N, C-alpha and C positions, 0 to 999 in steps of 0.2 A: 721601711721607714722605722726610725727610732727616735726617741726623745731622750735627751740628757738633761738632768735636773740640776745642773750647775747654775751659777748666777752670771748672766741670765740664762734661763733654760733655752735650749735649742732643739729644733726638729731637723733631722737629716733624712733626705729622701734620695735613694739611688734610682736611676732611671735606665731604661733600655734605649740607648742611642743618644742620650744627652748628658751623661755624667752624674755627678753627685752635687746636691744642693743643700743649703742650710738656711733656716729662717729662725728668728726669735719666736719661741713658743708662745710668748705673751701677746705678740702682735705679728702673726705670720702673713702679713700682706706683701712684704718684700723678701724675695728669695735671691740668694747669691750662689753662683756656681763655685764650688771649692775644689773640684778636681776635674780638670779638663785636658790632660794630655790625651791624644787620640786613642791610646789604649784603654782609657777609662770610659769609653762610650757606654758600655753596658755594665752598670754596677749592680750586682746581684744581691749582696748582703752588706749591711753596715753595722758596725759596733763601735761604741765609745767607752773609754775607760770610766769606771764609776766615780772617780774623784779628780781626774785630770782630763778635762774636755779637749786638750790639745792632742791627746793620743786617740787616734781613730784607726780602724781597720776596715778594709773592704775586700770582697771577693769579686773577681772579674775574670771570666773565661778560664776558670780553673786555676787562677793564681790569687795569692793573698798579698795585699799591699798595706803598709802601715805608715802613718805620719805621726811625728812627735811635735809638730808645730801647727796644728789645726788645719792642715791641708795645703800648706805652701809647698812642701816637698814630700815626696813619697819614696819608700824603699820597698822592693819586692822581697818577700821572705823566701828562703830556700824551700824547695819541695821536700817533703818527707821521703823516707825510704820507698814507700809505695807512692805512686803518682797521684798527687792531690787533684790533678786535672780529671783523672778518671773518677775519683771519689766525688768531686763536686759536680761534675757534669752527669755522671751516670746514676749515682746514688742520690745526689742532691744535697747541698749544704742546708741542713735543717736549722742550724743555729751558729752564729758567729759571735764570740764574746771576747772582750778585752777585760782582764781582771788582774788583781794583785796590787796591794799597797806598796810593798817593798820591792818586789821583783815582778813587774808586769808581764803578763802572758797574753797571747792571742790563741784562742782555741776554736776549732771548727768541729761541730758535731754533725755526723752524717748517719745514714742508715747502716753503715758498716763499721762505725766506731768514732772515736774522738782523736784528733791530732792537736797537740799544743806546741807552741814555740815560745821560748823564753825571750822576751823583748829586751831584757837587761844586757843581752849579748850584742845588740845592734849598736 
């Protein structure tokens, strides 16, 4: 679960088996599913860009996906030289972060190190 403090602020919750959901943090009575392709059944980590809430990243079964349009469409990021699946599944993704004002990046921190991908290349 993560909260983005844009206007309006949103809460994002990844589930095991039901995808990714979003609700207005000021009135979280109604939740909407924002990622529901079958491969997004189990969303393990969620991150939102600090100033652009349309940029989100999720981890799912050893893969990293990013959206630039608030969840309407997603792209899978390429695996790094070492298999991200092994890192995320065996070491565990400790933190997923989307950062950067000028050149946004998605970074995954694990027990064995940090991997970052430049999103301005997508």
